[in-house]
C-alpha positions as CSV (number, residue, x, y, z in Angstrom):
1,X,102.2,-26.3,-57.1
2,X,102.7,-25.1,-53.7
3,X,104.9,-27.5,-51.8
4,X,103.7,-28.0,-47.9
5,X,105.3,-26.4,-44.9
6,X,104.1,-28.8,-42.8
7,X,106.2,-29.9,-39.6
8,X,106.8,-33.5,-38.9
9,X,105.0,-34.6,-35.4
10,X,107.4,-36.5,-32.9
11,X,110.4,-34.9,-31.0
12,X,110.3,-31.2,-30.7
13,X,113.1,-29.2,-32.8
14,X,115.8,-27.4,-30.5
15,X,115.2,-23.8,-30.2
16,X,119.2,-24.0,-30.7
17,X,118.8,-25.8,-34.2
18,X,115.6,-23.3,-35.3
19,X,117.8,-19.9,-34.3
20,X,120.8,-21.1,-36.0
21,X,119.1,-22.1,-39.6
22,X,116.6,-19.8,-39.4
23,X,119.6,-16.9,-39.0
24,X,122.2,-19.1,-41.6
25,X,119.2,-19.1,-44.2
26,X,119.2,-14.9,-43.5
27,X,122.7,-14.3,-44.3
28,X,122.3,-16.4,-47.1
29,X,119.1,-15.2,-48.7
30,X,121.0,-11.6,-48.4
31,X,124.2,-12.7,-49.8
32,X,123.0,-14.6,-52.8
33,X,119.0,-15.0,-53.0
34,X,116.6,-17.6,-52.4
35,X,117.2,-19.3,-56.3
36,X,120.6,-19.5,-55.5
37,X,120.4,-21.1,-51.5
38,X,120.9,-24.5,-51.2
39,X,119.2,-26.7,-48.5
40,X,123.4,-28.1,-48.3
41,X,124.3,-24.5,-48.0
42,X,121.6,-23.8,-44.8
43,X,123.3,-27.0,-43.0
44,X,127.2,-25.9,-43.5
45,X,126.9,-22.5,-42.3
46,X,124.4,-23.3,-39.2
47,X,126.4,-26.4,-38.3
48,X,123.5,-28.7,-38.6
49,X,123.5,-32.2,-40.0
50,X,121.3,-32.7,-43.4
51,X,119.5,-35.2,-41.3
52,X,118.4,-33.2,-39.0
53,X,117.6,-29.9,-41.4
54,X,115.3,-32.0,-43.6
55,X,113.4,-33.5,-40.5
56,X,112.3,-30.1,-39.7
57,X,112.0,-28.4,-43.3
58,X,111.5,-30.3,-45.9
59,X,113.0,-27.7,-48.6
60,X,114.4,-24.1,-48.4
61,X,110.6,-22.7,-48.9
62,X,109.8,-23.6,-45.3
63,X,112.9,-22.5,-44.4
64,X,112.5,-19.2,-46.0
65,X,109.3,-19.1,-45.2
66,X,110.3,-19.1,-41.3
67,X,112.6,-16.4,-42.2
68,X,110.2,-13.8,-43.5
69,X,107.9,-14.5,-40.5
70,X,110.4,-14.0,-37.9
71,X,111.6,-10.4,-39.5
72,X,107.9,-9.6,-39.9
73,X,107.3,-8.5,-36.0
74,X,103.5,-9.0,-36.0
75,X,101.9,-6.7,-33.1
76,X,99.0,-5.8,-31.7
77,X,98.1,-2.1,-31.5
78,X,96.6,-1.3,-27.4
79,X,93.1,-0.1,-26.9
80,X,94.8,3.5,-25.5
81,X,90.8,4.9,-25.7
82,X,91.2,7.4,-28.3
83,X,90.9,6.3,-31.6
84,X,93.3,8.7,-33.3
85,X,95.9,7.6,-31.5
86,X,95.5,4.6,-31.9
87,X,95.5,4.9,-36.1
88,X,98.7,7.1,-35.7
89,X,100.5,3.6,-34.1
90,X,98.8,2.0,-37.7
91,X,100.9,4.2,-39.8
92,X,103.9,3.9,-37.9
93,X,103.6,-0.4,-38.1
94,X,102.6,0.7,-41.7
95,X,105.6,2.4,-42.3
96,X,108.3,0.1,-40.4
97,X,107.1,-2.7,-42.8
98,X,107.8,-1.0,-45.8
99,X,111.3,0.9,-44.7
100,X,113.6,0.3,-47.3
101,X,114.4,-3.2,-44.8
102,X,111.6,-4.8,-46.7
103,X,113.6,-4.1,-49.3
104,X,115.5,-8.1,-48.6
105,X,111.8,-9.2,-48.4
106,X,109.9,-7.8,-51.2
107,X,112.8,-9.7,-53.6
108,X,113.0,-12.9,-51.8
109,X,109.3,-12.6,-52.0
110,X,109.5,-12.0,-56.0
111,X,111.9,-14.8,-56.4
112,X,110.2,-17.7,-54.5
113,X,107.1,-16.5,-56.7
114,X,109.6,-17.9,-59.8
115,X,110.2,-20.9,-57.8
116,X,106.2,-21.4,-57.3
117,X,107.1,-22.7,-53.4
118,X,105.4,-22.2,-50.3
119,X,106.8,-19.2,-49.2
120,X,104.1,-16.5,-50.9
121,X,101.2,-18.1,-49.3
122,X,103.4,-18.6,-45.9
123,X,103.6,-14.8,-46.1
124,X,100.4,-14.0,-47.0
125,X,99.9,-15.2,-43.7
126,X,102.2,-12.8,-41.8
127,X,99.8,-9.9,-44.0
128,X,96.5,-11.2,-42.7
129,X,97.4,-11.6,-39.2
130,X,98.2,-8.0,-39.4
131,X,95.2,-6.5,-41.2
132,X,93.3,-8.2,-38.2
133,X,95.4,-6.4,-35.7
134,X,94.3,-3.4,-37.6
135,X,90.7,-4.6,-38.4
136,X,90.7,-4.8,-34.4
137,X,91.4,-1.5,-34.0
138,X,89.0,0.1,-36.7
139,X,86.2,-1.9,-34.7
140,X,86.9,0.0,-31.5
141,X,86.6,3.0,-33.1
142,X,83.1,1.8,-34.7
143,X,82.0,0.8,-30.9
144,X,83.4,4.6,-30.1
145,X,81.3,6.1,-32.8
146,X,85.1,7.5,-34.3
147,X,84.4,5.6,-37.4
148,X,81.6,4.8,-40.1
149,X,79.4,1.0,-39.2
150,X,79.9,0.5,-43.0
151,X,83.8,1.3,-43.2
152,X,85.4,-1.2,-45.4
153,X,88.5,-1.9,-43.8
154,X,90.3,-3.9,-46.6
155,X,89.8,-1.4,-49.2
156,X,90.8,1.5,-46.4
157,X,94.0,-0.6,-45.2
158,X,95.0,-1.3,-49.3
159,X,94.7,2.6,-49.6
160,X,97.3,3.1,-46.6
161,X,99.8,0.7,-47.3
162,X,99.5,1.5,-51.1
163,X,100.7,5.5,-50.4
164,X,103.6,4.2,-48.7
165,X,104.8,1.7,-51.2
166,X,104.5,3.9,-53.9
167,X,106.1,6.4,-51.9
168,X,109.1,3.8,-50.6
169,X,109.3,1.4,-54.1
170,X,108.5,3.5,-57.4
171,X,108.0,7.5,-56.4
172,X,110.8,7.9,-54.1
173,X,110.1,10.7,-51.4
174,X,109.3,10.9,-48.1
175,X,105.9,10.5,-46.0
176,X,105.7,13.3,-43.4
177,X,104.2,13.4,-40.3
178,X,101.6,16.1,-41.1
179,X,100.1,14.0,-44.2
180,X,99.6,10.9,-42.0
181,X,98.0,13.4,-39.7
182,X,95.5,14.1,-42.5
183,X,94.7,11.0,-43.2
184,X,94.0,9.8,-40.1
185,X,92.0,12.4,-39.9
186,X,89.8,12.5,-42.9
187,X,88.8,8.5,-41.5
188,X,87.8,9.9,-38.5
189,X,85.9,12.7,-40.6
190,X,83.9,9.7,-42.5
191,X,86.4,10.0,-45.7
192,X,86.8,6.6,-45.6
193,X,85.5,4.0,-48.1
194,X,82.6,2.1,-47.5
195,X,81.0,-1.4,-47.9
196,X,78.9,-2.0,-51.0
197,X,75.4,-1.7,-50.0
198,X,73.5,-5.0,-48.9
199,X,72.3,-6.7,-52.8
200,X,74.7,-4.4,-54.8
201,X,76.8,-6.2,-57.6
202,X,79.4,-5.7,-60.1
203,X,83.0,-5.0,-59.9
204,X,86.1,-4.8,-61.3
205,X,87.8,-8.5,-61.2
206,X,90.8,-9.0,-59.4
207,X,94.6,-9.4,-61.3
């Protein structure tokens, strides 16, 4: 059963308290990991009372979720009037998200999964917001006639993200700018996954 990360109603919390708690948790996660961290240690490091800490964060999963969200830096891709340029910005964001600094994020999520906390669900919300930003880029590309109307945005994003993650985590190797440009050019040439034809059934199960 995932733990709730819902915040209490009432007086808004102090931004100073939030910054100190998130900063303390960020340090502790890097030092001892999610499973080793306790609410007591967060309170001591942040110099806040346990009563204040528990008022706004009922458990360490809620604190960790905010740390990961704060690190995620979800940014919109600006409308540049040029689909190719916008897709290259998308790749810049994917590159940043999967760089070595996100090893911290992956480790936290792995440990949190063992603890069956609400952290995974909270971080999934961040991932979904990132995908929404890219869908907006693809919709603009469709409207300009640069991308096919039946493009399967989810499948394409999985391919692009998977390529970076694999290169970073399983086969350490650089991702060259020329490779990124070729992937963008393939998309603009219509070489992308397409949505299934209406009424088509079947498919491999997830998991």
